[in-house]
C-alpha positions in Angstrom: 122.8 108.8 121.0 123.8 106.9 117.9 123.8 103.1 118.4 125.5 100.3 116.5 123.5 100.6 113.3 124.1 104.3 113.0 127.8 104.0 113.7 128.1 101.1 111.2 126.3 103.1 108.6 128.7 106.0 109.1 131.7 103.6 108.9 130.5 102.2 105.6 130.0 105.7 104.3 133.5 106.8 105.2 135.3 103.7 104.0 135.3 104.4 100.2 136.7 107.9 100.7 139.2 107.3 103.5 140.6 103.7 103.2 143.9 103.7 101.4 144.0 107.5 101.3 146.5 110.0 102.8 145.4 112.7 105.2 147.0 115.7 103.6 146.0 118.0 106.5 144.3 117.7 109.8 142.8 120.8 111.2 141.9 120.6 114.9 139.8 123.6 115.7 139.4 123.3 119.5 141.4 121.6 122.3 138.8 119.1 123.3 135.4 117.6 122.9 134.1 115.4 125.7 137.8 115.0 126.7 140.9 116.7 125.6 142.4 115.7 122.3 145.7 113.8 122.4 148.9 115.8 122.3 150.1 116.8 118.8 147.0 115.4 117.2 147.2 117.6 114.1 150.8 116.5 113.5 150.2 112.9 114.2 147.3 112.7 111.7 148.7 114.9 109.0 150.6 112.7 106.4 149.2 109.5 107.8 147.5 107.0 105.5 144.3 105.3 106.5 144.7 101.6 106.1 141.3 100.4 107.1 138.2 101.5 109.0 136.7 99.2 111.7 133.9 99.4 114.1 134.0 98.3 117.8 130.7 98.7 119.5 129.8 102.4 119.0 133.3 103.5 118.1 134.8 103.9 114.6 138.5 102.9 114.5 140.7 104.2 111.7 144.0 102.2 111.5 146.8 104.4 110.2 150.2 103.5 108.6 151.9 105.2 111.5 150.9 102.2 113.7 148.4 104.3 115.5 144.6 104.1 115.4 142.2 107.0 115.5 139.2 106.3 117.8 136.1 108.2 117.0 132.9 108.4 119.1 130.0 110.4 117.8 128.5 111.1 121.2 125.0 112.5 121.2 125.1 114.9 118.2 128.3 114.1 116.3 128.3 113.8 112.5 131.0 112.7 110.1 130.3 114.6 106.9 131.9 114.2 103.5 132.3 117.0 101.0 134.2 117.6 97.8 133.3 114.1 96.5 133.9 113.5 92.8 130.9 112.3 90.9 131.7 111.9 87.2 133.0 115.2 85.9 131.2 117.3 88.5 133.0 118.5 91.6 131.1 119.4 94.7 132.8 122.3 96.5 133.3 122.2 100.3 130.7 124.1 102.2 131.7 127.1 104.3 132.9 126.1 107.8 130.2 125.9 110.4 130.4 126.8 114.1 130.5 123.2 115.3 133.0 121.8 112.7 135.6 120.8 115.3 137.9 118.4 113.3 138.5 118.6 109.6 140.5 116.0 107.6 141.5 117.0 104.1 142.2 113.8 102.1 144.7 113.5 99.2 141.8 113.0 96.7 140.3 116.4 97.5 137.7 115.0 99.7 137.1 116.5 103.1 135.8 114.7 106.1 134.4 116.9 108.8 133.5 116.0 112.4 130.7 118.3 113.5 129.4 118.1 117.0 127.0 120.7 118.4 126.8 119.3 121.9 130.5 118.2 122.1 129.8 114.9 123.8 131.8 113.1 121.1 135.4 112.1 121.4 138.6 111.4 119.5 141.7 109.7 120.6 144.9 108.1 119.2 146.2 104.8 120.4 148.8 102.3 119.4 147.1 99.9 116.9 148.5 96.8 118.4 147.1 97.8 121.8 143.7 99.2 120.7 141.7 96.5 122.5 143.4 97.5 125.7 142.2 101.2 125.4 140.2 102.2 128.5 137.1 102.8 126.3 137.3 99.4 124.6 138.8 97.0 127.2 135.6 96.5 129.1 133.3 95.8 126.1 131.6 92.5 125.6 131.4 90.7 122.3 129.9 92.2 119.1 126.3 91.1 118.7 126.8 90.4 115.0 130.0 88.3 115.7 130.5 84.6 116.3 131.4 85.1 120.0 127.9 86.3 120.7 125.7 83.2 120.8 123.1 81.4 122.8 125.5 79.6 125.1 127.4 82.9 125.9 124.2 84.9 126.6 122.7 82.2 128.7 125.7 82.2 130.9 125.8 86.0 131.3 122.1 86.3 132.1 121.9 83.3 134.5 121.0 84.3 138.1 120.9 88.0 137.2 118.2 89.9 139.1 118.4 93.1 137.0 115.8 93.7 134.4 116.5 92.0 131.1 116.5 95.4 129.3 119.3 96.7 131.7 121.3 93.5 131.1 121.1 93.9 127.3 122.1 97.6 127.6 125.2 96.6 129.7 128.1 97.1 127.3 130.1 94.5 129.3 127.6 91.8 128.3 127.1 92.8 124.6 128.6 95.8 122.8 126.7 98.4 120.8 123.1 97.8 121.8 121.2 100.9 122.9 117.8 101.9 124.2 116.0 102.0 120.8 117.0 98.6 119.5 116.7 96.7 122.9 113.0 98.0 123.0 112.4 96.7 119.5 114.1 93.3 120.2 112.2 92.6 123.4 108.9 93.3 121.6 109.7 90.9 118.9 110.7 88.3 121.5 107.6 88.8 123.5 109.6 89.6 126.7 108.7 92.4 129.1 111.5 94.9 129.6 111.2 94.8 133.4 111.4 91.0 133.7 114.5 89.8 135.5 117.3 88.6 133.2 117.8 85.4 135.2 114.2 84.3 134.8 114.4 83.9 131.1 114.1 80.3 129.8 116.7 78.7 127.6 114.3 78.9 124.7 113.8 82.7 125.3 117.5 83.3 125.4 117.9 81.3 122.2 115.2 83.5 120.6 116.9 86.7 121.7 120.2 86.1 119.8 118.9 85.9 116.3 116.3 88.6 116.9 119.1 91.0 118.0 120.9 90.3 114.8 117.7 90.6 112.8 116.8 94.0 114.2 120.4 95.4 113.9 120.8 94.2 110.3 117.4 95.7 109.3 118.4 99.0 110.9 121.8 99.0 109.1 120.1 98.4 105.8 117.8 101.3 106.5 120.8 103.6 107.3 120.0 103.7 111.0 117.4 105.7 112.8 117.2 109.5 112.8 115.4 111.0 115.8 117.2 114.3 116.4 120.8 114.9 115.2 121.9 111.7 113.4 122.8 112.0 109.8 124.6 109.7 107.4 127.9 110.8 105.9 126.2 112.5 103.0 123.9 114.4 105.3 120.9 112.0 104.7 118.6 110.8 107.4 118.3 107.2 108.4 115.0 105.6 107.8 114.6 102.7 110.4 112.5 104.9 112.6 109.6 104.4 110.2 109.8 100.7 111.0 109.7 101.0 114.8 107.1 98.6 116.3 107.1 100.1 119.8 109.8 102.8 120.3 108.2 106.2 120.5 104.7 104.7 119.8 103.1 105.1 123.2 99.3 104.9 123.0 99.3 103.2 119.6 97.9 99.8 118.8 100.4 96.9 119.2 101.4 95.7 115.8 101.5 92.0 116.8 98.8 90.2 114.9 95.8 89.3 117.1 97.2 91.0 120.2 94.9 94.0 120.7 97.1 95.6 123.2 98.3 99.3 123.3 101.9 100.3 123.5 102.9 101.7 126.9 105.8 103.7 128.2 107.6 103.1 131.5 110.8 104.6 132.8 113.8 102.3 133.7 117.0 103.8 135.0 116.0 107.2 133.6 115.3 105.8 130.1 112.0 105.3 128.4 111.0 101.7 127.7 108.2 101.1 125.2 106.4 97.8 125.3 103.1 96.0 124.9 101.8 94.9 128.4 99.6 92.2 126.7 102.0 90.3 124.5 105.3 91.0 126.3 105.4 88.9 129.5 
């Protein structure tokens, strides 16, 4: 499932072609994805102007001049693809509709934004812009890991006395929003912390190390366009490249990249998810 870097990459790709632009026509080609679409979605989107695109956790939020906000979640296989972009004097025609093109937005510039989702675990909803943070999907979320509200003091307080594994705590969207399995594995390796260690056992110094490392890994992944393992693509159809920089994720049996370690990357299963780590340098 796309995590924060992938969603932020998609948001940045959509912003130049959607912000400030009118949606000339919205074509909703099925009644639902993961959940039913809101009532009259085509009519509510058609003629609306996109004021700005934001990201909250793993959601893209398109604020409209109708005082509504379009919430977009990519799910497991969702893609937001752009076609018809003008490059100099050349015009790229729209591709023929595909089976899993479920929502198509034709913008006033001639650009088309298509939401393609083969597995249909994605979602779209409309909510009043001034009440977006109260939306059921967003209300329970913790602070953004790249924002000022996520800091050493906050994280120390949220992890204190927690008996759950530190990996589970960092995946808890109520504690910090947007982190997923891949990036938590990478962060914990850089921090030298075992994924099964209880969150409450971390020292203040270890928690202080986690905060900048979380930001470091996320920013590196964003600069690389995210990670493409199965379905993820950027808005132009390109793959992300951060998977080539993984230190532990998906590298079971390979040598630990930590200088002087000599360990071998191992895989364990936690709550049904694979955790990749080095048993030697992560304690």
